[in-house]
C-alpha positions as CSV (number, residue, x, y, z in Angstrom):
1,X,-64.4,13.1,124.6
2,X,-62.7,15.9,123.0
3,X,-64.3,19.7,123.2
4,X,-65.2,21.3,119.8
5,X,-64.5,25.0,120.3
6,X,-65.8,27.2,117.4
7,X,-63.0,29.4,115.6
8,X,-62.3,32.2,117.7
9,X,-63.5,36.0,115.5
10,X,-60.5,37.2,113.4
11,X,-58.8,40.2,114.2
12,X,-60.7,42.4,110.6
13,X,-64.2,41.2,112.7
14,X,-62.9,42.3,116.3
15,X,-61.9,45.6,114.6
16,X,-65.0,45.7,112.6
17,X,-66.7,45.5,115.9
18,X,-65.0,47.8,118.0
19,X,-65.6,50.6,115.9
20,X,-69.3,49.9,114.8
21,X,-70.0,49.6,118.8
22,X,-67.8,52.9,119.5
23,X,-70.2,54.6,116.6
24,X,-73.1,52.7,118.4
25,X,-72.4,54.2,121.8
26,X,-71.4,57.9,120.9
27,X,-74.6,58.1,118.3
28,X,-76.7,57.1,121.7
29,X,-74.6,59.5,123.6
30,X,-75.0,61.7,121.1
31,X,-79.0,61.6,121.0
32,X,-79.5,61.5,124.6
33,X,-77.7,64.6,125.2
34,X,-79.9,65.9,122.2
35,X,-82.8,65.2,123.7
36,X,-82.0,66.4,127.2
37,X,-81.3,69.6,125.3
38,X,-84.3,70.0,123.3
39,X,-86.4,69.4,126.3
40,X,-84.8,72.0,128.2
41,X,-84.9,74.5,125.3
42,X,-88.7,73.2,124.7
43,X,-89.4,74.5,128.5
44,X,-87.5,77.6,128.1
45,X,-89.3,78.8,124.7
46,X,-92.7,77.8,126.5
47,X,-91.9,79.8,129.4
48,X,-90.8,82.8,127.5
49,X,-94.0,82.9,125.1
50,X,-95.9,82.4,128.0
51,X,-94.6,85.8,129.9
52,X,-95.3,87.4,126.6
53,X,-98.5,86.5,126.1
54,X,-99.2,87.2,129.8
55,X,-97.6,90.9,129.4
56,X,-99.9,91.3,126.2
57,X,-103.2,90.7,128.5
58,X,-102.0,92.7,131.1
59,X,-102.1,95.7,128.9
60,X,-105.6,94.8,127.5
61,X,-106.5,94.4,131.4
62,X,-105.4,98.1,132.1
63,X,-107.5,99.1,128.9
64,X,-110.6,97.9,130.3
65,X,-109.3,99.1,133.4
66,X,-109.2,102.8,132.4
67,X,-112.5,102.7,130.6
68,X,-114.8,101.1,133.7
69,X,-112.9,102.4,137.0
70,X,-113.0,99.1,138.6
71,X,-113.0,95.4,138.0
72,X,-116.7,95.1,139.3
73,X,-118.2,94.8,135.8
74,X,-115.8,91.8,134.6
75,X,-116.8,90.3,137.9
76,X,-120.4,90.4,137.8
77,X,-119.8,88.7,133.7
78,X,-117.5,85.7,133.7
79,X,-118.2,85.8,129.8
80,X,-116.6,89.2,129.5
81,X,-113.4,87.5,131.0
82,X,-113.5,84.9,127.7
83,X,-114.0,87.9,125.4
84,X,-110.6,89.7,127.0
85,X,-108.7,86.8,126.6
86,X,-109.5,86.3,123.0
87,X,-109.2,90.2,122.2
88,X,-105.8,90.0,123.5
89,X,-105.2,86.7,121.0
90,X,-106.1,88.9,118.1
91,X,-108.1,87.6,115.2
92,X,-106.9,83.5,114.3
93,X,-104.7,83.1,111.5
94,X,-106.1,81.0,108.0
95,X,-103.9,78.5,108.5
96,X,-102.8,77.0,112.2
97,X,-99.1,77.9,112.5
98,X,-96.7,76.7,115.1
99,X,-97.0,79.7,117.6
100,X,-100.6,79.9,117.2
101,X,-100.7,76.6,118.3
102,X,-98.4,76.9,121.3
103,X,-100.7,79.8,122.2
104,X,-103.6,77.9,122.0
105,X,-102.4,75.2,124.2
106,X,-100.6,78.0,126.6
107,X,-104.2,79.9,127.4
108,X,-106.1,77.0,127.6
109,X,-109.3,77.6,129.9
110,X,-108.8,77.3,134.0
111,X,-104.5,78.2,133.6
112,X,-105.1,82.3,134.0
113,X,-106.9,84.1,137.3
114,X,-107.5,88.0,138.1
115,X,-106.4,89.5,141.5
116,X,-107.3,92.6,143.1
117,X,-103.7,94.9,143.9
118,X,-103.9,93.2,147.6
119,X,-104.0,89.1,146.0
120,X,-107.2,88.8,146.7
121,X,-108.8,86.3,143.4
122,X,-111.8,87.9,141.6
123,X,-112.5,85.8,138.7
124,X,-111.1,82.4,137.7
125,X,-110.1,78.9,139.5
126,X,-109.0,78.9,142.8
127,X,-105.4,79.4,143.7
128,X,-103.4,76.1,143.6
129,X,-101.5,75.3,147.4
130,X,-98.4,75.9,147.1
131,X,-98.4,78.6,145.3
132,X,-96.4,78.2,142.7
133,X,-98.1,80.8,140.0
134,X,-96.8,83.3,138.4
135,X,-98.1,87.2,139.0
136,X,-98.0,90.1,136.4
137,X,-99.7,93.3,137.6
138,X,-101.9,95.5,136.1
139,X,-101.0,98.8,136.4
140,X,-103.0,102.0,135.2
141,X,-100.9,105.6,135.0
142,X,-98.0,103.6,137.1
143,X,-99.9,102.6,139.8
144,X,-101.0,99.0,140.4
145,X,-104.7,97.9,140.1
146,X,-104.7,94.3,139.9
147,X,-103.0,91.3,139.6
148,X,-103.0,88.3,136.5
149,X,-102.3,85.3,137.8
150,X,-100.9,82.5,135.7
151,X,-101.0,79.0,137.2
152,X,-98.3,76.2,136.6
153,X,-97.9,74.5,133.5
154,X,-99.1,70.8,133.9
155,X,-101.2,69.4,130.9
156,X,-100.4,71.8,128.8
157,X,-96.4,71.9,128.7
158,X,-96.4,67.6,129.1
159,X,-98.6,67.3,126.0
160,X,-96.8,69.9,124.0
161,X,-93.2,68.1,125.1
162,X,-94.8,64.7,124.1
163,X,-95.2,66.1,121.3
164,X,-92.3,67.6,120.0
165,X,-90.6,64.9,122.0
166,X,-92.2,62.1,119.5
167,X,-91.3,64.3,116.7
168,X,-87.8,64.6,117.9
169,X,-87.1,61.1,118.4
170,X,-88.1,59.8,114.9
171,X,-85.6,62.6,113.3
172,X,-82.9,61.2,115.7
173,X,-83.9,57.3,115.1
174,X,-83.7,58.2,111.4
175,X,-80.1,60.1,111.8
176,X,-78.6,57.4,114.0
177,X,-79.9,54.4,111.9
178,X,-77.9,56.4,108.7
179,X,-75.0,57.3,111.2
180,X,-74.6,53.5,111.9
181,X,-75.0,52.3,108.3
182,X,-72.5,54.8,107.3
183,X,-70.2,54.1,110.3
184,X,-70.3,50.3,109.4
185,X,-69.4,51.1,105.9
186,X,-66.6,52.9,107.1
187,X,-65.5,50.6,109.3
188,X,-65.5,47.9,106.9
189,X,-63.4,50.1,104.5
190,X,-61.0,51.0,107.0
191,X,-60.6,47.5,108.6
192,X,-59.9,46.1,105.0
193,X,-57.3,49.6,104.8
194,X,-55.6,48.2,108.0
195,X,-55.6,44.6,107.6
196,X,-54.2,44.3,104.2
197,X,-50.8,45.0,104.5
198,X,-51.1,42.9,107.9
199,X,-52.4,40.1,105.4
200,X,-49.7,40.4,102.9
201,X,-46.9,40.2,106.1
202,X,-48.7,37.8,106.9
203,X,-48.3,35.5,103.9
204,X,-45.0,36.8,103.2
205,X,-44.0,35.0,106.8
206,X,-45.7,31.9,105.8
207,X,-43.6,31.8,102.7
208,X,-40.5,32.2,104.4
209,X,-41.3,29.4,106.9
210,X,-41.6,27.0,104.0
211,X,-38.3,28.3,102.7
212,X,-38.8,30.7,100.2
213,X,-36.6,33.3,100.9
214,X,-37.6,35.1,97.3
215,X,-40.6,35.9,98.8
216,X,-41.1,39.9,98.8
217,X,-43.4,42.6,100.4
218,X,-45.0,45.2,98.1
219,X,-47.0,47.9,100.0
220,X,-46.8,51.4,99.0
221,X,-49.1,53.0,102.8
222,X,-46.0,55.1,103.6
223,X,-46.5,54.5,107.2
224,X,-45.8,51.9,109.9
225,X,-46.6,49.0,108.0
226,X,-44.3,50.3,105.0
227,X,-41.1,50.3,107.5
228,X,-42.2,46.6,109.0
229,X,-42.6,45.6,105.2
230,X,-39.0,47.2,104.5
231,X,-37.7,45.7,107.5
232,X,-39.4,42.8,106.4
233,X,-37.7,42.6,103.0
234,X,-34.6,42.8,104.1
235,X,-34.7,40.2,106.5
236,X,-35.7,37.8,103.4
237,X,-33.4,38.7,101.6
238,X,-30.5,38.2,104.5
239,X,-31.8,34.7,105.1
240,X,-31.8,34.7,101.0
241,X,-27.9,35.3,101.1
242,X,-27.3,33.0,103.8
243,X,-29.0,30.3,102.5
244,X,-27.0,31.0,99.0
245,X,-23.9,31.1,101.4
246,X,-24.8,28.3,103.0
247,X,-25.4,25.8,100.2
248,X,-21.9,27.2,98.8
249,X,-20.6,26.9,102.3
250,X,-21.5,22.9,102.1
251,X,-20.4,22.2,98.0
252,X,-16.9,24.2,98.8
253,X,-16.2,21.4,102.0
254,X,-17.4,18.4,100.1
255,X,-15.2,19.8,97.5
256,X,-12.0,20.7,99.6
257,X,-12.3,17.5,101.5
258,X,-12.8,15.4,98.6
259,X,-9.3,15.9,97.2
260,X,-7.3,14.8,100.3
261,X,-9.5,12.0,101.0
262,X,-9.4,11.0,97.2
263,X,-5.2,11.3,97.1
264,X,-5.2,8.8,100.1
265,X,-7.7,6.7,98.7
266,X,-5.6,6.1,95.9
267,X,-2.4,5.7,97.4
268,X,-3.9,3.3,99.7
269,X,-5.2,1.3,96.9
270,X,-1.7,1.8,94.7
271,X,-0.3,-0.2,98.0
272,X,-3.0,-2.2,98.3
273,X,-2.9,-3.6,94.4
274,X,1.3,-3.6,94.8
275,X,1.5,-0.8,92.4
276,X,3.3,0.8,95.2
277,X,5.7,-0.5,98.0
278,X,5.1,0.3,101.8
279,X,7.9,2.2,102.8
280,X,9.1,5.1,105.0
281,X,8.2,7.2,101.9
282,X,5.1,6.1,101.0
283,X,4.3,6.1,105.0
284,X,5.4,9.8,104.5
285,X,2.9,10.8,102.1
286,X,0.0,9.3,103.6
287,X,0.9,11.3,107.0
288,X,1.6,14.2,105.4
289,X,-2.4,13.9,103.3
290,X,-3.6,13.1,106.5
291,X,-2.3,16.0,108.3
292,X,-3.6,17.9,105.3
293,X,-7.0,16.9,105.9
294,X,-6.7,16.9,109.7
295,X,-5.8,21.1,109.5
296,X,-8.6,21.7,106.8
297,X,-11.2,20.0,109.6
298,X,-9.5,21.9,112.0
299,X,-9.8,25.0,110.5
300,X,-13.4,24.3,109.7
301,X,-14.3,23.6,113.3
302,X,-12.5,26.8,114.3
303,X,-14.6,29.2,111.7
304,X,-18.1,27.3,112.6
305,X,-16.6,28.0,116.8
306,X,-16.0,32.0,115.7
307,X,-19.4,32.0,113.8
308,X,-21.6,30.6,116.9
309,X,-19.4,33.0,118.9
310,X,-18.4,30.1,120.8
311,X,-14.1,30.5,120.0
312,X,-12.4,30.0,123.5
313,X,-10.2,33.0,124.6
314,X,-8.5,33.5,127.7
315,X,-7.5,36.9,127.8
316,X,-4.2,38.2,129.5
317,X,-2.2,40.9,129.1
318,X,0.0,40.3,126.2
319,X,2.9,42.4,124.8
320,X,2.5,42.4,121.2
321,X,5.9,43.7,120.4
322,X,7.8,40.6,122.0
323,X,5.4,38.2,120.5
324,X,6.1,39.2,117.1
325,X,9.4,38.8,117.7
326,X,9.3,35.6,119.0
327,X,6.7,34.3,115.7
328,X,9.6,36.1,113.6
329,X,12.1,34.3,114.7
330,X,10.1,30.6,114.9
331,X,9.7,31.4,111.2
332,X,13.0,32.5,110.2
333,X,14.0,29.0,109.1
334,X,11.3,28.6,106.6
335,X,11.9,32.0,105.1
336,X,15.5,31.5,104.4
337,X,14.6,27.8,103.0
338,X,12.2,29.7,100.9
339,X,14.8,31.9,99.5
340,X,12.5,34.8,101.4
341,X,14.2,37.8,103.8
342,X,12.3,39.4,106.9
343,X,12.8,42.8,107.9
344,X,11.2,44.3,111.0
345,X,10.5,48.1,112.6
346,X,8.7,47.2,115.3
347,X,7.9,49.8,118.6
348,X,11.2,50.0,121.0
349,X,8.7,49.9,124.1
350,X,6.2,47.1,124.6
351,X,2.9,47.3,123.2
352,X,0.3,45.6,125.5
353,X,-3.0,44.6,124.2
354,X,-5.6,42.3,126.4
355,X,-5.8,39.3,124.3
356,X,-5.7,35.2,124.0
357,X,-1.7,34.9,123.5
358,X,-3.0,31.4,121.9
359,X,-5.3,33.1,119.2
360,X,-3.1,35.9,118.5
361,X,-0.2,33.5,118.3
362,X,-2.6,31.5,115.5
363,X,-3.3,34.7,113.8
364,X,0.3,35.8,113.2
365,X,1.2,32.3,112.3
366,X,-1.8,32.1,109.6
367,X,-0.4,35.9,108.1
368,X,3.6,34.9,108.2
369,X,2.4,30.8,106.4
370,X,0.6,33.1,103.8
371,X,3.5,34.8,103.0
372,X,5.6,31.9,102.5
373,X,2.8,30.2,100.2
374,X,2.6,32.9,97.9
375,X,5.4,35.3,97.9
376,X,7.7,34.6,94.7
377,X,11.5,33.3,95.5
378,X,14.3,35.8,96.7
379,X,11.4,38.1,98.1
380,X,10.4,39.9,100.9
381,X,8.4,40.5,104.3
382,X,8.6,43.7,106.2
383,X,6.6,43.9,109.6
384,X,5.9,46.9,110.9
385,X,3.9,48.3,114.7
386,X,3.0,51.5,115.5
387,X,0.7,53.1,117.6
388,X,-2.1,55.7,116.8
389,X,-5.4,57.0,119.3
390,X,-4.5,54.0,121.8
391,X,-4.7,51.5,119.0
392,X,-2.0,49.3,117.9
393,X,-1.2,48.7,114.0
394,X,0.7,45.9,113.0
395,X,1.3,46.2,109.0
396,X,2.9,43.5,107.2
397,X,4.3,44.3,103.6
398,X,5.1,41.7,101.0
399,X,6.7,41.9,97.3
400,X,5.5,40.1,94.2
401,X,2.6,38.8,93.3
402,X,0.0,41.1,94.1
403,X,-3.9,40.5,94.8
404,X,-6.1,42.2,92.0
405,X,-8.2,45.4,93.7
406,X,-11.9,43.7,93.0
407,X,-10.2,40.4,95.1
408,X,-9.2,42.6,98.3
409,X,-12.7,42.7,99.6
410,X,-13.0,38.8,99.4
411,X,-9.9,38.0,100.8
412,X,-11.2,37.2,104.3
413,X,-14.0,34.9,103.1
414,X,-14.9,31.4,103.9
415,X,-12.9,29.3,101.2
416,X,-11.9,32.3,98.8
417,X,-8.5,31.8,97.1
418,X,-7.1,34.3,94.6
419,X,-6.1,31.6,92.1
420,X,-8.7,28.3,92.2
421,X,-6.9,26.5,89.9
422,X,-3.7,26.6,91.7
423,X,-3.1,23.1,93.8
424,X,-4.4,22.9,97.2
425,X,-1.1,21.3,98.7
426,X,0.4,24.8,97.7
427,X,-2.7,27.5,98.0
428,X,-4.3,26.1,101.3
429,X,-8.3,25.8,101.2
430,X,-8.8,29.4,101.5
431,X,-9.5,29.5,105.6
432,X,-6.4,30.8,107.1
433,X,-7.4,34.1,106.4
434,X,-11.1,33.8,107.4
435,X,-10.0,32.7,110.7
436,X,-7.9,35.4,111.1
437,X,-10.4,38.0,110.4
438,X,-12.5,36.2,113.1
439,X,-9.5,36.0,115.9
440,X,-9.1,39.7,115.3
441,X,-12.9,41.0,115.4
442,X,-13.3,38.4,118.8
443,X,-10.8,41.0,120.4
444,X,-12.2,43.9,119.0
445,X,-10.0,44.8,116.6
446,X,-10.2,45.0,112.6
447,X,-8.1,43.7,109.7
448,X,-7.5,44.6,106.0
449,X,-6.0,44.2,102.9
450,X,-4.3,46.1,100.8
451,X,-1.9,46.4,97.7
452,X,1.6,46.4,99.4
453,X,4.2,49.5,98.5
454,X,6.3,46.3,97.6
455,X,4.4,45.3,94.9
456,X,2.6,42.2,97.0
457,X,0.0,42.2,99.6
458,X,-0.1,44.4,102.8
459,X,-2.5,43.0,105.6
460,X,-2.8,45.5,108.6
461,X,-4.3,44.6,112.0
462,X,-5.4,47.0,114.4
463,X,-6.0,46.3,118.5
464,X,-6.8,48.2,121.0
465,X,-3.9,49.0,123.1
466,X,-4.6,48.3,127.3
467,X,-2.2,49.2,130.2
468,X,0.1,46.4,131.6
């Protein structure tokens, strides 16, 4: 039987509870510290008041001694002891104040005793054991004639502390409730503030997972969430561009494959219907279309390998000067047939690079093939190499026709052709230069296109040199 688990609390709830609990703990800690501080302060205050009142009473007792010359009348008349205490207190106020309450509690009967100068009790309750009371000397003309003994506070201090403690607890409790309420409201608002951008990013992410690459997140927080939103928008824009490129790529591939397949189908149907005879010319035409289709498929496969980083490269030290001479010599006959000439200005010394010779041959063949296809008869190709900053720069300049300036940055894109209306048999499928860029970049180099001083196109290839 499947067990049903309650849904886990969301991040908003967790953040809210974490902040409220933190505020509650801090509030309780502050209340506890305040209570302890109050109790300590109250005890000190009571001790100070008691000491002042005791000093005042010693002055009253000293005045009595000066008048009577001894303590004997006071010992014989216990009521006089009480009157002297009231004389020290002064007249009571019309309305009791906090100080009056404190003084009344301090001087509760049974806490004061009078001792002679030797410490023997004259009047008052017996001294406690152990002796923890305070002694205040009674002096007349600088001579100690008696001692006022104040017994340690028990009920008086405890009762006063309880009274003030209850009042303090009520005040602190009210402050604590208000603080918790304010903390809860602030925590809720802060949780919404912090998680609002996160919810927007979550919604945008879900939109991306459903294929809606036009989703964007608009935040105005100017913090890490804003940086994350900018990165998200950049990712969404990249995905949108990649999706559009993928759709164009599929459409262009379908269009490119349809042409040679249509020609093959048409020629085969003509042979089948007897419109054309099956002779050597028909076979050669079919073979040419099949070869064109095979080359297109092979170029697409090579580009796909480059895009996923799986293009096989068996690197070794290659002398580019010798390789260039070899490739130019191989194309010399075809250039002559097209009434094109090739001139060379190669480095006299070997120029070594660490590369796959098969891929380099493919690169150079594609570049020379591009000149053969597009250069007008009677033109020429100039091949030059030079060295700069441990880099080998190979430059191929051909004559007219040139390439429009706005088309130069697009020459190395997939399936791009300057003249889309030109027949694919003559103009190719727009994959050769794209493959050239992948090969060059795969060897740590770069390839660029620019107008040629000869009136046509200049292709520059830069490859890092290595030691032999």
